[in-house]
gemmi code that builds the backbone of each chain (N, CA, C; Angstrom):
import gemmi

chains = {
    "A": [
        ("UNK", (130.221, 47.117, 115.874), (131.432, 48.002, 116.117), (130.901, 49.416, 115.870)),
        ("UNK", (131.038, 50.302, 116.644), (130.650, 51.716, 116.479), (131.826, 52.506, 115.783)),
        ("UNK", (131.389, 53.529, 114.906), (132.485, 54.328, 114.412), (133.032, 55.131, 115.519)),
        ("UNK", (134.373, 55.208, 115.725), (134.846, 56.050, 116.838), (134.457, 57.466, 116.704)),
        ("UNK", (133.857, 58.013, 117.809), (133.325, 59.327, 117.793), (134.409, 60.406, 117.456)),
        ("UNK", (135.633, 60.083, 117.854), (136.799, 60.988, 117.572), (136.799, 61.380, 116.093)),
        ("UNK", (136.571, 60.469, 115.254), (136.791, 60.702, 113.703), (135.786, 61.874, 113.322)),
        ("UNK", (134.530, 61.731, 113.782), (133.531, 62.565, 113.377), (133.858, 63.937, 113.869)),
        ("UNK", (134.244, 64.078, 115.175), (134.430, 65.231, 115.817), (135.548, 66.006, 115.029)),
        ("UNK", (136.565, 65.141, 114.782), (137.682, 65.866, 114.035), (137.221, 66.354, 112.619)),
        ("UNK", (136.379, 65.561, 111.975), (135.978, 65.941, 110.729), (135.077, 67.143, 110.775)),
        ("UNK", (134.245, 67.338, 111.783), (133.438, 68.537, 111.947), (134.322, 69.722, 112.085)),
        ("UNK", (135.374, 69.552, 112.963), (136.271, 70.656, 113.300), (137.025, 71.135, 112.125)),
        ("UNK", (137.543, 70.199, 111.293), (138.550, 70.468, 110.370), (137.996, 70.644, 108.946)),
        ("UNK", (136.948, 69.909, 108.765), (136.423, 69.612, 107.358), (137.478, 69.088, 106.400)),
        ("UNK", (138.413, 68.407, 106.956), (139.573, 67.894, 106.241), (139.139, 66.569, 105.460)),
        ("UNK", (139.620, 66.603, 104.131), (139.029, 65.660, 103.190), (139.679, 64.198, 103.580)),
        ("UNK", (140.902, 64.240, 104.024), (141.517, 62.960, 104.386), (140.818, 62.359, 105.560)),
        ("UNK", (140.503, 63.283, 106.577), (139.825, 62.723, 107.675), (138.328, 62.212, 107.286)),
        ("UNK", (137.735, 62.878, 106.388), (136.407, 62.424, 105.928), (136.586, 61.161, 105.132)),
        ("UNK", (137.603, 60.928, 104.439), (137.750, 59.669, 103.699), (138.045, 58.512, 104.657)),
        ("UNK", (138.803, 58.814, 105.778), (139.041, 57.792, 106.753), (137.806, 57.464, 107.493)),
        ("UNK", (136.938, 58.491, 107.731), (135.624, 58.234, 108.390), (134.754, 57.311, 107.535)),
        ("UNK", (134.794, 57.614, 106.303), (133.978, 56.821, 105.330), (134.555, 55.372, 105.393)),
        ("UNK", (135.800, 55.227, 105.399), (136.368, 53.817, 105.377), (135.927, 53.136, 106.742)),
        ("UNK", (136.026, 53.841, 107.747), (135.547, 53.293, 109.061), (134.205, 52.819, 108.999)),
        ("UNK", (133.381, 53.707, 108.479), (131.921, 53.345, 108.433), (131.656, 52.281, 107.472)),
        ("UNK", (132.421, 52.197, 106.445), (132.220, 51.045, 105.395), (132.514, 49.775, 106.112)),
        ("UNK", (133.610, 49.762, 106.765), (134.040, 48.486, 107.527), (133.108, 48.155, 108.556)),
        ("UNK", (132.425, 49.071, 109.173), (131.498, 48.834, 110.249), (130.292, 48.290, 109.613)),
        ("UNK", (129.745, 48.759, 108.509), (128.529, 48.497, 107.887), (128.619, 47.303, 107.003)),
        ("UNK", (129.885, 46.923, 106.575), (130.127, 45.882, 105.569), (129.458, 46.186, 104.251)),
        ("UNK", (129.395, 47.455, 103.914), (128.716, 47.910, 102.772), (129.455, 47.408, 101.477)),
        ("UNK", (128.695, 47.298, 100.419), (129.253, 46.763, 99.250), (129.022, 47.765, 98.102)),
        ("UNK", (129.644, 47.593, 97.011), (129.329, 48.415, 95.798), (127.973, 48.045, 95.321)),
        ("UNK", (127.294, 48.984, 94.739), (125.974, 48.829, 94.300), (125.991, 47.882, 93.180)),
        ("UNK", (125.094, 46.975, 93.087), (124.902, 46.058, 91.977), (124.255, 46.934, 90.861)),
        ("UNK", (124.802, 46.709, 89.688), (124.378, 47.611, 88.528), (123.506, 46.668, 87.580)),
    ],
    "B": [
        ("UNK", (129.717, 100.753, 61.775), (128.610, 99.960, 62.471), (127.784, 101.026, 63.320)),
        ("UNK", (126.447, 101.110, 62.934), (125.664, 101.994, 63.764), (125.249, 101.290, 65.060)),
        ("UNK", (124.380, 101.971, 65.805), (124.099, 101.539, 67.141), (123.134, 100.215, 67.058)),
        ("UNK", (122.206, 100.255, 65.893), (121.425, 99.203, 65.851), (122.075, 97.786, 65.396)),
        ("UNK", (123.142, 98.006, 64.457), (123.940, 96.841, 64.072), (124.787, 96.352, 65.215)),
        ("UNK", (125.229, 97.229, 66.051), (126.052, 96.872, 67.214), (125.172, 96.144, 68.225)),
        ("UNK", (123.996, 96.558, 68.404), (123.114, 95.824, 69.288), (122.760, 94.435, 68.896)),
        ("UNK", (122.590, 94.415, 67.499), (122.256, 92.998, 66.871), (123.514, 91.993, 67.136)),
        ("UNK", (124.706, 92.590, 66.832), (125.903, 91.715, 67.079), (126.015, 91.238, 68.503)),
        ("UNK", (125.764, 92.171, 69.442), (125.907, 91.732, 70.965), (124.802, 90.728, 71.217)),
        ("UNK", (123.759, 90.791, 70.639), (122.642, 89.781, 70.920), (123.182, 88.442, 70.348)),
        ("UNK", (123.709, 88.625, 69.110), (124.003, 87.302, 68.484), (125.164, 86.618, 69.060)),
        ("UNK", (126.070, 87.209, 69.615), (127.282, 86.665, 70.106), (127.337, 86.450, 71.550)),
        ("UNK", (126.470, 87.081, 72.306), (126.552, 86.994, 73.712), (125.966, 85.685, 74.237)),
        ("UNK", (126.509, 85.182, 75.367), (125.902, 83.965, 75.928), (125.219, 84.202, 77.180)),
        ("UNK", (124.285, 83.457, 77.527), (123.422, 83.562, 78.665), (123.939, 82.656, 79.674)),
        ("UNK", (124.247, 83.242, 80.865), (124.860, 82.393, 82.035), (123.798, 81.619, 82.725)),
        ("UNK", (123.024, 80.766, 82.075), (122.032, 80.168, 82.819), (122.150, 78.581, 82.872)),
        ("UNK", (121.992, 77.977, 84.031), (122.261, 76.576, 84.163), (120.932, 75.951, 84.626)),
        ("UNK", (120.649, 74.889, 84.065), (119.402, 74.200, 84.490), (119.815, 72.843, 85.095)),
        ("UNK", (119.251, 72.665, 86.263), (119.474, 71.433, 87.099), (118.190, 70.553, 86.958)),
        ("UNK", (118.333, 69.366, 86.474), (117.205, 68.535, 86.312), (117.089, 67.436, 87.380)),
        ("UNK", (116.019, 67.260, 87.959), (115.896, 66.163, 89.007), (114.712, 65.281, 88.568)),
        ("UNK", (115.043, 63.906, 88.399), (114.013, 62.972, 87.837), (113.325, 62.263, 88.982)),
        ("UNK", (113.739, 62.504, 90.204), (113.263, 61.550, 91.292), (111.763, 61.561, 91.336)),
        ("UNK", (111.129, 62.733, 91.339), (109.643, 62.760, 91.384), (108.992, 61.986, 90.266)),
        ("UNK", (109.570, 62.070, 89.087), (109.098, 61.333, 87.946), (109.244, 59.966, 87.997)),
        ("UNK", (110.188, 59.466, 88.766), (110.426, 57.985, 88.962), (109.200, 57.561, 89.935)),
        ("UNK", (109.134, 58.341, 91.034), (108.054, 57.856, 92.002), (106.721, 57.794, 91.371)),
        ("UNK", (106.414, 58.888, 90.501), (105.080, 58.940, 89.826), (104.920, 57.709, 88.847)),
        ("UNK", (105.986, 57.472, 88.074), (105.998, 56.331, 87.171), (105.769, 55.041, 87.768)),
        ("UNK", (106.404, 54.896, 88.930), (106.358, 53.660, 89.740), (104.855, 53.417, 90.211)),
        ("UNK", (104.218, 54.572, 90.681), (102.859, 54.427, 91.134), (101.928, 54.266, 89.969)),
        ("UNK", (102.251, 54.884, 88.950), (101.373, 54.608, 87.645), (101.465, 53.137, 87.238)),
        ("UNK", (102.638, 52.512, 87.232), (102.788, 51.139, 86.796), (101.980, 50.254, 87.863)),
        ("UNK", (102.101, 50.544, 89.117), (101.441, 49.815, 90.151), (99.836, 49.814, 89.942)),
        ("UNK", (99.330, 51.060, 89.543), (98.009, 51.164, 89.313), (97.541, 50.431, 88.043)),
        ("UNK", (98.401, 50.407, 86.995), (98.136, 49.659, 85.716), (98.076, 48.151, 85.983)),
        ("UNK", (98.976, 47.675, 86.766), (98.898, 46.302, 87.180), (97.607, 45.900, 87.851)),
        ("UNK", (97.248, 46.677, 88.774), (96.008, 46.466, 89.601), (94.816, 46.511, 88.674)),
        ("UNK", (94.754, 47.370, 87.643), (93.636, 47.348, 86.752), (93.584, 46.205, 85.841)),
        ("UNK", (94.728, 45.601, 85.508), (94.727, 44.495, 84.730), (94.206, 43.250, 85.618)),
        ("UNK", (94.592, 43.245, 86.843), (94.163, 42.289, 87.758), (92.549, 42.348, 87.931)),
        ("UNK", (92.125, 43.571, 88.125), (90.611, 43.591, 88.180), (89.924, 43.114, 86.973)),
        ("UNK", (90.328, 43.551, 85.833), (89.816, 43.143, 84.582), (89.810, 41.610, 84.342)),
        ("UNK", (91.069, 41.040, 84.551), (91.145, 39.657, 84.295), (90.567, 38.662, 85.271)),
        ("UNK", (90.333, 39.192, 86.495), (89.617, 38.381, 87.447), (88.270, 38.014, 87.049)),
        ("UNK", (87.605, 38.979, 86.208), (86.276, 38.820, 85.861), (86.253, 37.873, 84.697)),
        ("UNK", (87.131, 37.665, 83.886), (87.188, 36.705, 82.886), (88.479, 36.096, 82.603)),
        ("UNK", (88.676, 35.112, 81.904), (90.022, 34.502, 81.700), (90.864, 35.430, 81.001)),
        ("UNK", (92.132, 35.210, 81.196), (93.147, 36.040, 80.598), (92.940, 36.092, 79.060)),
        ("UNK", (92.806, 37.341, 78.550), (92.424, 37.495, 77.199), (93.478, 37.001, 76.210)),
        ("UNK", (94.666, 37.322, 76.397), (95.696, 36.851, 75.591), (97.110, 37.112, 76.344)),
        ("UNK", (98.060, 36.595, 75.678), (99.412, 36.632, 76.274), (99.955, 38.075, 76.374)),
        ("UNK", (99.515, 38.944, 75.512), (99.972, 40.330, 75.564), (99.708, 40.966, 76.986)),
        ("UNK", (98.360, 40.701, 77.444), (97.944, 41.292, 78.731), (98.889, 40.710, 79.841)),
        ("UNK", (99.139, 39.426, 79.761), (100.069, 38.900, 80.837), (101.411, 39.572, 80.765)),
        ("UNK", (101.807, 39.790, 79.549), (103.184, 40.516, 79.441), (103.208, 41.810, 79.992)),
        ("UNK", (102.044, 42.674, 79.761), (101.881, 43.977, 80.230), (101.883, 43.920, 81.781)),
        ("UNK", (101.005, 43.047, 82.306), (101.052, 42.958, 83.737), (102.421, 42.809, 84.347)),
        ("UNK", (103.166, 41.917, 83.859), (104.520, 41.570, 84.379), (105.397, 42.838, 84.271)),
        ("UNK", (105.307, 43.507, 83.035), (106.076, 44.751, 82.724), (105.737, 45.762, 83.760)),
        ("UNK", (104.489, 46.069, 84.108), (104.077, 47.150, 84.963), (104.735, 46.796, 86.344)),
        ("UNK", (104.583, 45.580, 86.891), (105.016, 45.263, 88.277), (106.595, 45.400, 88.328)),
        ("UNK", (107.169, 44.736, 87.394), (108.668, 44.823, 87.496), (109.079, 46.343, 87.340)),
        ("UNK", (108.375, 47.075, 86.411), (108.736, 48.474, 86.200), (108.501, 49.293, 87.467)),
        ("UNK", (107.474, 49.059, 88.189), (107.269, 49.741, 89.445), (108.320, 49.482, 90.570)),
        ("UNK", (108.655, 48.219, 90.639), (109.711, 47.792, 91.614), (111.011, 48.471, 91.355)),
        ("UNK", (111.415, 48.386, 89.969), (112.797, 48.957, 89.649), (112.742, 50.372, 89.718)),
        ("UNK", (111.627, 51.080, 89.381), (111.537, 52.518, 89.413), (111.454, 53.044, 90.828)),
        ("UNK", (110.887, 52.308, 91.785), (110.869, 52.674, 93.120), (112.219, 52.663, 93.672)),
        ("UNK", (112.972, 51.630, 93.405), (114.412, 51.540, 93.867), (115.294, 52.619, 93.240)),
        ("UNK", (115.081, 52.864, 91.945), (115.765, 53.936, 91.233), (115.525, 55.354, 91.913)),
        ("UNK", (114.304, 55.524, 92.289), (113.782, 56.853, 92.861), (114.586, 57.040, 94.262)),
        ("UNK", (114.750, 55.933, 94.996), (115.487, 55.999, 96.253), (116.957, 56.459, 95.950)),
        ("UNK", (117.511, 55.922, 95.052), (118.948, 56.202, 94.785), (119.053, 57.653, 94.237)),
        ("UNK", (118.079, 58.001, 93.291), (118.212, 59.347, 92.811), (118.042, 60.327, 93.911)),
        ("UNK", (117.170, 60.042, 94.844), (116.860, 60.937, 95.927), (118.121, 61.255, 96.810)),
        ("UNK", (118.813, 60.290, 97.270), (119.974, 60.499, 97.968), (121.180, 61.115, 97.290)),
        ("UNK", (121.242, 60.749, 95.999), (122.256, 61.482, 95.067), (121.890, 63.005, 95.046)),
        ("UNK", (120.724, 63.261, 94.938), (120.198, 64.727, 94.831), (120.433, 65.500, 96.097)),
        ("UNK", (120.348, 64.765, 97.194), (120.574, 65.453, 98.577), (122.039, 65.761, 98.679)),
        ("UNK", (122.976, 64.866, 98.392), (124.336, 65.189, 98.452), (124.664, 66.351, 97.516)),
        ("UNK", (124.147, 66.299, 96.247), (124.499, 67.297, 95.339), (123.863, 68.600, 95.650)),
        ("UNK", (122.772, 68.720, 96.364), (122.150, 69.973, 96.841), (123.130, 70.488, 97.901)),
        ("UNK", (123.805, 69.528, 98.719), (124.776, 70.027, 99.686), (126.018, 70.658, 99.027)),
        ("UNK", (126.476, 70.079, 97.895), (127.447, 70.595, 97.134), (127.164, 71.999, 96.619)),
        ("UNK", (125.896, 72.217, 96.190), (125.485, 73.474, 95.726), (125.085, 74.471, 96.924)),
        ("UNK", (125.402, 74.029, 98.131), (124.896, 74.869, 99.286), (123.475, 75.156, 99.274)),
        ("UNK", (122.664, 74.267, 98.918), (121.184, 74.516, 98.674), (120.379, 73.424, 99.357)),
        ("UNK", (120.735, 73.144, 100.599), (119.939, 72.091, 101.320), (119.398, 72.828, 102.604)),
        ("UNK", (118.090, 73.094, 102.536), (117.456, 73.780, 103.638), (117.410, 72.865, 104.797)),
        ("UNK", (117.558, 73.350, 106.121), (117.507, 72.544, 107.275), (118.848, 72.194, 107.811)),
        ("UNK", (119.965, 72.267, 106.984), (121.329, 72.060, 107.405), (122.124, 73.327, 107.386)),
        ("UNK", (123.061, 73.458, 108.377), (123.764, 74.724, 108.297), (125.142, 74.452, 107.380)),
        ("UNK", (125.843, 75.619, 107.172), (126.929, 75.502, 106.145), (127.932, 74.399, 106.476)),
        ("UNK", (128.297, 74.141, 107.688), (129.259, 73.076, 108.036), (128.781, 71.723, 107.748)),
        ("UNK", (127.433, 71.505, 108.053), (126.802, 70.300, 107.820), (126.830, 69.964, 106.279)),
        ("UNK", (126.436, 71.045, 105.488), (126.347, 70.818, 104.077), (127.805, 70.542, 103.513)),
        ("UNK", (128.721, 71.241, 104.181), (130.195, 70.999, 103.653), (130.655, 69.524, 103.990)),
        ("UNK", (130.192, 69.057, 105.058), (130.471, 67.602, 105.383), (129.957, 66.659, 104.325)),
        ("UNK", (128.778, 66.895, 103.967), (128.100, 66.052, 102.884), (128.750, 66.316, 101.600)),
        ("UNK", (129.055, 67.485, 101.190), (129.622, 67.896, 99.946), (130.885, 67.372, 99.807)),
        ("UNK", (131.787, 67.404, 100.875), (133.218, 66.941, 100.704), (133.200, 65.381, 100.671)),
        ("UNK", (132.179, 64.740, 101.241), (132.179, 63.263, 101.250), (131.593, 62.685, 99.918)),
        ("UNK", (130.929, 63.555, 99.133), (130.140, 63.027, 97.990), (131.075, 62.419, 96.988)),
        ("UNK", (132.360, 63.110, 96.641), (133.089, 62.615, 95.690), (133.652, 61.142, 95.998)),
        ("UNK", (133.993, 60.835, 97.314), (134.402, 59.533, 97.803), (133.265, 58.498, 97.560)),
        ("UNK", (132.097, 58.874, 97.944), (130.906, 58.058, 97.855), (130.646, 57.672, 96.457)),
        ("UNK", (130.709, 58.841, 95.586), (130.306, 58.589, 94.165), (131.239, 57.700, 93.431)),
        ("UNK", (132.551, 57.904, 93.611), (133.576, 57.153, 92.910), (133.472, 55.655, 93.254)),
        ("UNK", (133.017, 55.443, 94.529), (133.054, 54.028, 94.931), (131.775, 53.225, 94.540)),
        ("UNK", (130.856, 53.918, 94.089), (129.602, 53.323, 93.594), (128.965, 52.562, 94.830)),
        ("UNK", (128.805, 53.181, 96.026), (128.384, 52.420, 97.124), (127.021, 52.230, 97.061)),
        ("UNK", (126.493, 51.226, 97.829), (125.073, 50.925, 97.849), (124.258, 52.046, 98.462)),
        ("UNK", (122.945, 52.130, 97.902), (122.109, 53.249, 98.189), (121.903, 53.447, 99.696)),
        ("UNK", (121.592, 52.355, 100.414), (121.208, 52.583, 101.783), (122.424, 53.065, 102.587)),
        ("UNK", (123.588, 52.632, 102.291), (124.814, 53.044, 102.895), (124.939, 54.579, 102.786)),
        ("UNK", (124.664, 55.173, 101.528), (124.727, 56.546, 101.336), (123.784, 57.259, 102.164)),
        ("UNK", (122.561, 56.850, 102.362), (121.537, 57.356, 103.269), (122.110, 57.435, 104.757)),
        ("UNK", (122.555, 56.214, 105.223), (123.004, 56.191, 106.545), (124.222, 56.952, 106.919)),
        ("UNK", (125.183, 57.088, 105.842), (126.393, 57.802, 106.179), (126.102, 59.382, 106.199)),
        ("UNK", (125.112, 59.796, 105.391), (124.683, 61.140, 105.596), (124.216, 61.506, 106.978)),
        ("UNK", (123.415, 60.606, 107.605), (122.946, 60.824, 108.894), (124.089, 60.840, 109.897)),
        ("UNK", (125.091, 59.862, 109.818), (126.231, 59.938, 110.592), (127.045, 61.172, 110.525)),
        ("UNK", (127.163, 61.621, 109.278), (128.084, 62.863, 109.014), (127.544, 64.099, 109.746)),
        ("UNK", (126.319, 64.227, 109.749), (125.802, 65.384, 110.477), (125.332, 65.030, 111.996)),
        ("UNK", (125.872, 63.979, 112.382), (125.566, 63.575, 113.888), (124.227, 63.284, 114.182)),
        ("UNK", (123.419, 62.737, 113.303), (122.142, 62.218, 113.682), (122.099, 60.669, 113.781)),
        ("UNK", (121.165, 60.061, 114.497), (121.142, 58.681, 114.572), (120.842, 58.039, 113.252)),
        ("UNK", (121.267, 56.863, 113.070), (120.938, 56.052, 111.853), (119.402, 55.507, 112.109)),
        ("UNK", (118.805, 55.361, 111.072), (117.473, 54.665, 111.107), (117.704, 53.207, 111.530)),
        ("UNK", (116.979, 52.628, 112.412), (117.331, 51.246, 112.938), (117.317, 50.231, 111.796)),
        ("UNK", (118.336, 49.488, 111.457), (118.237, 48.588, 110.364), (117.313, 47.413, 110.492)),
        ("UNK", (116.946, 47.047, 111.647), (116.134, 45.870, 111.929), (114.581, 46.271, 111.816)),
        ("UNK", (114.248, 47.476, 111.613), (112.802, 48.002, 111.658), (112.499, 48.625, 110.326)),
        ("UNK", (111.177, 48.751, 110.176), (110.727, 49.699, 109.082), (111.009, 51.095, 109.542)),
        ("UNK", (111.137, 52.095, 108.567), (111.251, 51.805, 107.082), (112.512, 51.280, 106.438)),
        ("UNK", (113.531, 51.205, 107.321), (114.728, 50.693, 106.689), (114.655, 49.392, 106.207)),
        ("UNK", (113.937, 48.450, 106.952), (113.886, 47.010, 106.567), (113.131, 46.978, 105.190)),
        ("UNK", (112.100, 47.839, 105.138), (111.259, 47.761, 103.825), (112.158, 48.163, 102.655)),
        ("UNK", (112.874, 49.290, 102.859), (113.828, 49.616, 101.794), (114.759, 48.675, 101.383)),
        ("UNK", (115.388, 48.049, 102.328), (116.268, 46.935, 102.138), (115.691, 45.836, 101.355)),
        ("UNK", (114.526, 45.402, 101.738), (113.809, 44.321, 101.073), (113.531, 44.816, 99.644)),
        ("UNK", (113.228, 45.944, 99.427), (112.897, 46.528, 98.035), (114.295, 46.409, 97.178)),
        ("UNK", (115.355, 46.872, 97.779), (116.538, 46.858, 96.992), (116.978, 45.382, 96.701)),
        ("UNK", (116.759, 44.484, 97.635), (117.076, 43.200, 97.389), (116.186, 42.514, 96.269)),
        ("UNK", (114.923, 43.004, 96.319), (114.160, 42.457, 95.214), (114.468, 43.030, 93.927)),
        ("UNK", (114.791, 44.312, 93.870), (115.313, 44.949, 92.669), (116.526, 44.171, 92.155)),
        ("UNK", (117.448, 43.883, 93.045), (118.582, 43.192, 92.577), (118.326, 41.869, 92.092)),
        ("UNK", (117.462, 41.177, 92.658), (117.130, 39.743, 92.289), (116.466, 39.871, 90.856)),
        ("UNK", (115.778, 40.895, 90.575), (115.144, 40.949, 89.274), (116.102, 41.513, 88.113)),
        ("UNK", (116.883, 42.401, 88.643), (117.868, 42.982, 87.588), (118.986, 42.048, 87.310)),
        ("UNK", (119.349, 41.147, 88.237), (120.459, 40.289, 87.944), (119.876, 38.814, 88.126)),
        ("UNK", (118.756, 38.644, 87.479), (118.021, 37.334, 87.686), (118.728, 36.152, 87.149)),
        ("UNK", (118.810, 35.180, 87.905), (119.415, 33.782, 87.679), (118.536, 32.679, 87.816)),
        ("UNK", (118.238, 32.001, 86.555), (117.306, 30.936, 86.710), (117.736, 29.901, 87.792)),
        ("UNK", (116.923, 29.460, 88.557), (117.394, 28.379, 89.541), (116.187, 27.591, 90.060)),
        ("UNK", (116.365, 26.543, 90.742), (115.332, 25.713, 91.261), (114.560, 26.491, 92.376)),
        ("UNK", (113.190, 26.132, 92.536), (112.397, 26.925, 93.496), (112.913, 26.846, 94.887)),
        ("UNK", (113.757, 25.830, 95.233), (114.183, 25.877, 96.640), (115.625, 26.282, 96.806)),
        ("UNK", (116.153, 26.792, 95.789), (117.435, 27.370, 95.791), (117.455, 28.764, 96.505)),
        ("UNK", (118.647, 29.211, 96.761), (118.937, 30.287, 97.702), (118.226, 31.706, 97.396)),
        ("UNK", (118.250, 32.071, 96.101), (117.671, 33.408, 95.822), (116.136, 33.369, 96.027)),
        ("UNK", (115.551, 32.332, 95.514), (114.095, 32.300, 95.678), (113.758, 32.211, 97.202)),
        ("UNK", (114.404, 31.352, 97.847), (114.078, 31.168, 99.380), (114.228, 32.495, 100.031)),
        ("UNK", (115.324, 33.222, 99.770), (115.592, 34.467, 100.500), (114.583, 35.537, 100.235)),
        ("UNK", (114.196, 35.662, 98.916), (113.326, 36.714, 98.524), (111.796, 36.309, 99.190)),
        ("UNK", (111.485, 35.115, 99.201), (110.319, 34.572, 99.689), (110.232, 34.852, 101.192)),
        ("UNK", (111.284, 34.581, 101.877), (111.364, 34.810, 103.322), (111.224, 36.221, 103.788)),
        ("UNK", (111.935, 37.079, 102.876), (111.884, 38.511, 103.226), (110.476, 39.136, 102.927)),
        ("UNK", (109.729, 38.630, 101.888), (108.585, 39.435, 101.367), (107.260, 38.755, 101.726)),
        ("UNK", (107.242, 37.366, 101.913), (105.942, 36.690, 101.941), (105.186, 37.189, 103.142)),
        ("UNK", (103.885, 37.661, 103.002), (102.995, 38.111, 103.925), (103.022, 39.701, 104.015)),
        ("UNK", (103.805, 40.347, 103.288), (103.921, 41.775, 103.278), (102.931, 42.425, 102.399)),
        ("UNK", (102.421, 41.652, 101.393), (101.452, 42.284, 100.499), (100.619, 41.111, 99.796)),
        ("UNK", (99.475, 41.464, 99.276), (98.771, 40.405, 98.581), (99.477, 39.821, 97.380)),
        ("UNK", (99.348, 38.599, 97.334), (100.147, 37.907, 96.132), (99.370, 38.194, 94.806)),
        ("UNK", (99.955, 37.884, 93.698), (99.467, 38.048, 92.378), (98.299, 37.306, 92.187)),
        ("UNK", (97.064, 37.744, 92.004), (95.864, 36.998, 91.817), (95.807, 36.324, 90.458)),
        ("UNK", (96.700, 36.658, 89.597), (96.706, 35.943, 88.217), (97.525, 34.731, 88.309)),
        ("UNK", (98.269, 34.481, 89.420), (99.167, 33.264, 89.490), (98.487, 32.220, 90.329)),
        ("UNK", (98.234, 30.980, 89.697), (97.691, 29.963, 90.432), (98.531, 29.623, 91.654)),
        ("UNK", (97.853, 28.972, 92.695), (98.552, 28.639, 93.951), (99.717, 27.732, 93.642)),
        ("UNK", (99.675, 26.921, 92.641), (100.827, 25.944, 92.425), (101.985, 26.600, 91.925)),
        ("UNK", (101.855, 27.825, 91.362), (102.993, 28.498, 90.818), (104.025, 28.876, 91.914)),
        ("UNK", (105.271, 29.127, 91.380), (106.346, 29.523, 92.353), (105.968, 30.783, 93.084)),
        ("UNK", (106.404, 30.868, 94.277), (106.063, 32.123, 95.036), (106.815, 33.306, 94.365)),
        ("UNK", (108.176, 33.057, 94.170), (108.911, 34.092, 93.532), (109.559, 33.515, 92.147)),
        ("UNK", (109.193, 34.129, 90.977), (108.677, 35.374, 90.921), (107.093, 35.526, 90.614)),
        ("UNK", (106.474, 34.401, 90.367), (104.995, 34.322, 89.904), (104.152, 34.864, 90.837)),
        ("UNK", (104.026, 34.289, 92.084), (102.961, 34.758, 93.016), (103.447, 36.213, 93.642)),
        ("UNK", (104.661, 36.393, 93.662), (105.178, 37.671, 94.237), (104.862, 38.949, 93.426)),
        ("UNK", (105.068, 38.692, 91.974), (104.973, 39.855, 91.191), (103.509, 40.297, 90.763)),
        ("UNK", (102.739, 40.862, 91.689), (101.417, 41.421, 91.324), (101.279, 42.801, 91.729)),
        ("UNK", (100.152, 43.421, 91.668), (99.955, 44.896, 91.989), (100.245, 45.207, 93.506)),
        ("UNK", (100.020, 44.013, 94.208), (100.294, 44.262, 95.679), (101.788, 44.431, 95.997)),
        ("UNK", (102.632, 43.707, 95.300), (104.070, 43.889, 95.372), (104.342, 45.327, 94.768)),
        ("UNK", (103.845, 45.705, 93.682), (104.128, 46.992, 93.102), (103.870, 48.112, 94.044)),
        ("UNK", (102.592, 48.056, 94.626), (102.282, 49.162, 95.525), (103.076, 49.099, 96.803)),
        ("UNK", (103.442, 47.899, 97.290), (104.293, 47.729, 98.459), (105.643, 48.507, 98.236)),
        ("UNK", (106.200, 48.198, 96.982), (107.458, 48.768, 96.659), (107.427, 50.301, 96.653)),
        ("UNK", (106.351, 50.773, 96.080), (106.369, 52.311, 95.998), (106.192, 52.914, 97.440)),
        ("UNK", (105.349, 52.192, 98.295), (105.182, 52.678, 99.587), (106.431, 52.614, 100.462)),
        ("UNK", (107.146, 51.432, 100.321), (108.420, 51.185, 100.970), (109.432, 52.259, 100.662)),
        ("UNK", (109.547, 52.669, 99.366), (110.571, 53.682, 98.998), (110.092, 55.072, 99.576)),
        ("UNK", (108.808, 55.355, 99.499), (108.246, 56.717, 99.959), (108.426, 56.749, 101.440)),
        ("UNK", (108.037, 55.722, 102.194), (108.118, 55.716, 103.665), (109.601, 55.946, 104.033)),
        ("UNK", (110.597, 55.302, 103.461), (111.927, 55.396, 103.777), (112.471, 56.838, 103.620)),
        ("UNK", (112.135, 57.390, 102.400), (112.673, 58.704, 101.993), (112.064, 59.755, 103.003)),
        ("UNK", (110.823, 59.578, 103.313), (110.162, 60.576, 104.229), (110.872, 60.495, 105.635)),
        ("UNK", (111.034, 59.211, 106.146), (111.675, 59.070, 107.555), (113.103, 59.567, 107.407)),
        ("UNK", (113.866, 59.357, 106.375), (115.199, 59.818, 106.265), (115.202, 61.438, 106.324)),
        ("UNK", (114.408, 62.093, 105.508), (114.328, 63.438, 105.545), (114.047, 64.140, 106.940)),
        ("UNK", (113.156, 63.439, 107.547), (112.786, 63.946, 108.960), (113.915, 63.778, 109.830)),
        ("UNK", (114.563, 62.598, 109.771), (115.812, 62.314, 110.666), (116.972, 63.182, 110.379)),
        ("UNK", (117.150, 63.605, 109.133), (118.264, 64.379, 108.693), (117.870, 65.907, 109.039)),
        ("UNK", (116.698, 66.202, 109.171), (116.193, 67.631, 109.466), (116.037, 68.442, 108.182)),
        ("UNK", (115.780, 67.764, 107.104), (115.536, 68.678, 105.814), (114.043, 68.545, 105.373)),
        ("UNK", (113.636, 69.539, 104.666), (112.189, 69.420, 104.164), (111.869, 67.990, 103.403)),
        ("UNK", (110.749, 67.647, 103.499), (110.374, 66.455, 102.850), (110.484, 66.594, 101.226)),
        ("UNK", (110.908, 65.425, 100.702), (111.077, 65.582, 99.213), (109.873, 64.987, 98.445)),
        ("UNK", (109.130, 64.214, 98.983), (108.012, 63.609, 98.318), (106.712, 63.744, 99.279)),
    ],
}
model = gemmi.Model(1)
for chain_id, residues in chains.items():
    chain = gemmi.Chain(chain_id)
    for i, (resn, *xyz) in enumerate(residues, 1):
        res = gemmi.Residue()
        res.name, res.seqid = resn, gemmi.SeqId(i, " ")
        for name, pos in zip(("N", "CA", "C"), xyz):
            atom = gemmi.Atom()
            atom.name, atom.element = name, gemmi.Element(name[0])
            atom.pos, atom.b_iso = gemmi.Position(*pos), 0.0
            res.add_atom(atom)
        chain.add_residue(res)
    model.add_chain(chain)
structure = gemmi.Structure()
structure.add_model(model)
structure.setup_entities()
């Protein structure tokens, strides 16, 4: 699943933190990333 | 109070607005390389004669594990430093908007303690660059290194055919020379795996990944 390009475009245009946090959430879901093991 | 006394008071009570930023990444890389060389020299010496004593075996294991863990630590320190340089608007190669995107994302990334490779790939996406292909080197090497670090850091005793041993063996076997101090009958992981070949591979995997990332992001190389 690709991260929708619209999110990134919007983030670049606005630098809005909420949009950036949503972009991170989208990318996390796509990558299936996990917390770093400590 | 005369002029001299006033000057002394100013000197004594004034504060210097100086901040020092310390980056340990290069030291981690150098220490990892040093440990890999130490492990290799023990292998050279002990191949000529039987193992002198148990201390030397322990030193060898310490050097190899140290190199692997430090190489993985260096990778994480590097990406943290890149985001923090963006926060300080001090990341050559990126424009102000790109630095702002990294800087504003750093707080979310840091508070979630996300895995190292995700932080790297997210930075590329944020500035509109292609991710490094996950199925190929240097990404694959970096992932194998972090998996090995995790297997060592959170080591769980298990039978030789159990999941962790098999996964690590599958990921790493054939990528470097095995530990010459471990007889063939010994377990592949950790005994045959943890030699200077593994230590040097770990350092190279981390360095190759960091170099490829910096090139892809468009910033000057860090190592």
